[in-house]
N, C-alpha and C positions, 0 to 999 in steps of 0.2 A: 465433406470430410475435413476440409481445412478449418471450418468454423468449429467443428467438434474438437479438433486438436487444440485450437486456441482456447476454448472453454476449459478443457482439461488442464492445460498449462496454467491458466489463471487460477483455477481452484488449487492446484498443487502448490504453486508459489505463494498464494494467499495463506493457505494453512501453514506452510513452512514458516512464513514470516510471523504468523501468530504464535506458533510454538516457540520460536526464538524470542519473541517479545515477552511471553510469559516467563521464560527462563531469565530474560533480562531484568525482569522485575525483582528477582532475587540475587542475581549476580552483579557485582559492582562494576564490571568492565563492559557490560552491554547496555545500550540505551533501549530499555524495554518498551517505553511508550512510543518511541519512534518506529520500532519494528511492528508494534501493534497497529499504529496508524497505517503503515504501508500494507500490512496484511488485510486489514479491514477495508482499505481503499480498493485493493485488488478484488476482494470478495464482494464488495458492494455492487460490482457490475453484474454479478450472477445471483445474488441472494438478498432478499428483503431483510432478513435477520441481520446480515452483515452491514447492510446500509444503515439500519437503525443503530447498531453499535458504533459505526463510524461517525454518525451524527452526534451521538453522546460524547465520544472522544473529542470531537470538534468543539462542542460547547464547554467541556471541562478544561481543555487546554487550548484556548484560542491563539495564544502566542506561538505555541509549537505548531499548531495547524497552519498558521501563516508562513512559518519557515518551511514547513513540509510542502506547501503549495509552491513556494519559490523554488525549492529544490526540484519539484516535479516539472515546472516550466523550464528550468535549466536543462534537465535531462531530455525533455522533448525537443528543445532547440538543438542540443548536441546530436540527437538522433536524426533530426532533419538535415543537419549539416553533413552527417556521415552517409545517410541513405537517401536523402532527397524526398522523403515522404513523411506524412504525419502519422503518429501512433494511433 
């Protein structure tokens, strides 16, 4: 049951970030590519299609991908400090 709930949360948040990312491509105050990266990263754990799209974004925007991975590492370290476990 716990694994199923985690999977549903990953899918919901992944698609939510993708929707915001697409809106961000047209709205000047949102970072569309960043939201798309986060969304595809989340969905890539559950979907081959999303993994393929995430890999395309990594190749197209390598600098942004590097900053994204640094941010991901920072969040993981903060999570470990707060909760004492790994994501």
